[in-house]
DRENDO-1510 file (C-alpha; in Angstrom, 1 decimal, always signed):
<recs>
REC; n; res; u; v; w
REC; 1; MET; +255.1; +183.9; +111.5 .
REC; 2; ARG; +256.9; +187.0; +111.2 .
REC; 3; PHE; +257.9; +188.5; +108.0 .
REC; 4; ALA; +261.4; +189.9; +107.6 .
REC; 5; ARG; +261.6; +193.5; +106.2 .
REC; 6; VAL; +264.1; +193.8; +103.2 .
REC; 7; ARG; +266.5; +196.4; +103.7 .
REC; 8; ARG; +267.6; +197.9; +100.3 .
REC; 9; ALA; +271.0; +199.4; +99.8 .
REC; 10; PRO; +271.0; +203.2; +99.9 .
REC; 11; ARG; +270.4; +204.8; +96.6 .
REC; 12; ARG; +273.3; +207.1; +95.2 .
REC; 13; VAL; +272.2; +210.6; +94.4 .
REC; 14; VAL; +274.6; +213.1; +93.0 .
REC; 15; LEU; +274.0; +216.9; +93.5 .
REC; 16; TYR; +275.9; +219.1; +91.0 .
REC; 17; GLY; +276.3; +222.6; +92.0 .
REC; 18; LYS; +278.8; +225.1; +93.4 .
REC; 19; PRO; +279.3; +227.1; +96.4 .
REC; 20; GLY; +277.4; +230.3; +97.0 .
REC; 21; CYS; +274.4; +228.9; +94.8 .
REC; 22; HIS; +271.4; +229.3; +97.2 .
REC; 23; LEU; +269.2; +227.0; +94.8 .
REC; 24; CYS; +271.9; +224.4; +95.3 .
REC; 25; GLU; +271.8; +224.9; +99.3 .
REC; 26; ASP; +268.0; +224.5; +99.1 .
REC; 27; ALA; +268.3; +221.3; +97.1 .
REC; 28; ARG; +270.9; +219.9; +99.5 .
REC; 29; LEU; +268.2; +220.6; +102.4 .
REC; 30; LEU; +265.7; +218.8; +100.6 .
REC; 31; LEU; +268.1; +215.8; +100.1 .
REC; 32; ASP; +268.8; +215.8; +103.9 .
REC; 33; GLN; +265.1; +215.9; +104.8 .
REC; 34; LEU; +264.5; +213.0; +102.4 .
REC; 35; SER; +267.4; +210.9; +103.0 .
REC; 36; ARG; +266.1; +208.7; +105.9 .
REC; 37; ARG; +262.7; +208.1; +103.9 .
REC; 38; TYR; +264.4; +207.1; +100.6 .
REC; 39; ARG; +267.8; +205.8; +102.2 .
REC; 40; LEU; +269.9; +208.1; +100.1 .
REC; 41; THR; +273.7; +208.6; +99.9 .
REC; 42; VAL; +274.2; +212.1; +98.7 .
REC; 43; GLU; +277.4; +212.9; +97.0 .
REC; 44; GLU; +277.9; +216.7; +96.3 .
REC; 45; ILE; +280.1; +218.0; +93.3 .
REC; 46; ASP; +281.4; +221.2; +92.5 .
REC; 47; ILE; +281.1; +221.7; +88.9 .
REC; 48; ARG; +283.8; +224.3; +88.9 .
REC; 49; GLY; +286.2; +221.6; +89.5 .
REC; 50; ASP; +285.6; +220.0; +86.1 .
REC; 51; PRO; +285.6; +222.0; +82.8 .
REC; 52; ALA; +283.3; +219.6; +81.0 .
REC; 53; LEU; +280.9; +219.6; +84.0 .
REC; 54; TYR; +280.9; +223.3; +84.4 .
REC; 55; ARG; +279.9; +223.8; +80.3 .
REC; 56; ARG; +277.3; +221.0; +80.9 .
REC; 57; TYR; +275.6; +222.3; +84.1 .
REC; 58; ASP; +276.6; +225.8; +84.4 .
REC; 59; ILE; +273.1; +227.6; +84.0 .
REC; 60; LEU; +271.3; +224.4; +85.0 .
REC; 61; ILE; +272.4; +224.1; +88.5 .
REC; 62; PRO; +271.3; +222.7; +91.0 .
REC; 63; VAL; +271.2; +219.3; +89.2 .
REC; 64; ILE; +270.4; +216.0; +91.1 .
REC; 65; ARG; +270.9; +212.8; +89.3 .
REC; 66; ILE; +269.6; +209.6; +90.7 .
REC; 67; GLU; +271.5; +206.5; +90.2 .
REC; 68; HIS; +269.6; +204.3; +87.6 .
REC; 69; GLY; +267.1; +207.1; +87.4 .
REC; 70; PRO; +266.1; +210.7; +86.3 .
REC; 71; GLU; +268.3; +213.9; +86.4 .
REC; 72; ILE; +266.2; +216.8; +87.4 .
REC; 73; SER; +267.4; +220.3; +87.3 .
REC; 74; ALA; +266.3; +223.8; +88.8 .
REC; 75; PRO; +263.8; +224.7; +89.6 .
REC; 76; ILE; +264.0; +221.7; +92.2 .
REC; 77; THR; +260.9; +221.6; +94.4 .
REC; 78; ARG; +260.0; +219.3; +97.1 .
REC; 79; ALA; +257.3; +217.8; +94.7 .
REC; 80; THR; +259.4; +217.4; +91.8 .
REC; 81; LEU; +262.1; +215.6; +93.7 .
REC; 82; LEU; +259.6; +213.3; +95.6 .
REC; 83; ALA; +258.0; +212.3; +92.2 .
REC; 84; ALA; +261.6; +211.5; +90.9 .
REC; 85; LEU; +262.4; +209.5; +94.1 .
REC; 86; ASP; +258.8; +207.7; +94.0 .
REC; 87; HIS; +259.2; +206.9; +90.5 .
REC; 88; GLU; +262.4; +205.2; +91.2 .
REC; 89; THR; +261.0; +203.2; +94.2 .
REC; 90; ALA; +257.9; +202.2; +91.9 .
REC; 91; ARG; +260.4; +200.5; +89.7 .
REC; 92; GLU; +262.3; +198.4; +92.1 .
</recs>
């Protein structure tokens, strides 16, 4: 008997940042590296396009929001991102 592996839909992750932000670029690289392992769909949002987002996140970027999960802000390390993603995986 073979057990079928359940394929979950990719999790939506939003990266808030702005061009020229090297920390945002580093966060994007981390998300790219982990996207297959965690099946992520990443959307990048430039906070400069929305005054409310700019006021909210200006000095916090990069900010990563995991759908139905935590929001983490700089400094974002591989360890903090893995902990947030693993926390969500354990809840499923």
